[in-house]
N, C-alpha and C positions, 0 to 999 in steps of 0.2 A: 502788734505786728504790722509792719507796713507791706504794701503790695506795689508791684511795678506800676509806674506812672504811665507806661505805654500800653501794655497788654492787660493790666488790671487782673492778672492771674497768678503770677509767681511772686516769690519773695525777692526783692531787689538785692543784687550783689554789688552793683556799680553805681557811680554817680557821674552825671555829665559834667565835665570840667567847665563848660561855658555857663550853663543855666542852673546847675546843681540838682536837677530832677534825678530820681532814682529809676534804674531800669535793671532788667534781669538777664539780658543776653545780648549778643552781638546783633541778632535780628531786630530786637527792640531798639537798640541804639541806631541802627541804619534807618528804621522808620522815623525815629525821633529827630535825627540830625537835619532832615529836610525842613522841619518846622521849628527848630531850636532858635530861641531868642535869648542871647546871653544876658545874664543878670547884670544890672548896672552896678558898677563899683562905687562905693561911697567915696566922697571927696576925702583925700588924705589930710589928716590933721597931725601936726607934729606931736611927739610924745609930751614935750613940755607944755604945749597949749592944752592938750587933753588933760594932763594931770592938774593943771591950774584950774580948769573948768570943773573937774570932777573931784570933789573932796570926800565923796562917800566911799566906804570900804567896798571892795569887790570880792567875789567868791568864784569858785570854779564854774558854777552854773552860768555866770555872766559871760564866760568865754565860749560856751557851747550853745549851739542853736538846737532847738527842739527837733529839727529834722535830722540831726546827727545822732539820734538816740541809739541806733544800732552800733555805733562806734564808741559809745560813751561808757567809761568805767565808772561804776557807782562810787560816790564820795566815800562810803564806808570802806570800800576796797582800797581807795587811795590813802585813806588814813592809816591803813595797815603798813604802809611804807615807812612811816615814822616810828613804828613799833619794832622794827627789825634790827636786832643787834648786829647781825652780819652786814646789813646795808649801811648802818652807821659806821661800822669798822671800815668798810670800803671807802666811805666818804671822808675818812681821815687822810686818805692819800692825796697829796697836793697836786699830783699829775692829773688825777681824775677830776678834782675840783676845777683845775684850769681847763680841761676838756669841756666840762659842763658850762663854764663861763663863756668859752669861745663859741659853743653852739648857741647859747642864749643870746649872744651879741651879734651873731652872724646875720648878714642881710639875706643870704640864701641858706636857710636852715636845713633844707633837704640835702644840699651839698655838704654842709658841715656834718650832718648826721652820717652820711655815707663815708666821709673821711674818718670820723670817730669810730665807726664800726670796724675799721681796720686795726684798731688798737685792742689787744686782748683784755686789758683792764676795763675798757668801756663795754666790751661784749659781756664780760663777767657781771658788771654793774647792771646792764640792761636785762640780762637773763634773770638776775636775781629780782629785779623789779617786776618782770613778767610773772615769775613764780609766785611772788607775793600777791599780785592782783588776780591771778588765775586760780590759785589754790585756796583751800579753806584755812581759816586762822589757826585751827588746832594743829594741823599738819605743819604749818610754819613755826608755831611755837615749839613743837617737838624738834624741828630742824634746827632752830636757833639754840635750843638747850643742848643739843648734841654737838654743836659747833663750839660751844663755850668751853 
């Protein structure tokens, strides 16, 4: 369990967009912003150059930093996504696949996600994904069987 980096008392709910420290309240943010020193951004490397340099396989853990642990879905839960028949059926829809490709290739993924969330099909897909990672596997198996 992490604690607020400012008051060292409460569980943090927020993250400073500039330096990425965690804080628990507006009061703590106001105290912090006077001394905030933004994290240095790494030099951008093109995808092709990065792929050429790195031939080792990657995993989900490589994409997540340890300080993001509160926001992290365990790999076991993510693996449940591949076991859902209902999710596989949704992914047969070419429109949904195109939406997912457009989000993945977008420069501004947050804007692409906001636009996709206006599509009922994408909302159904994202709701199902959330149900899978938030519920227990037995309830999902029963749900998939009743949908069949």
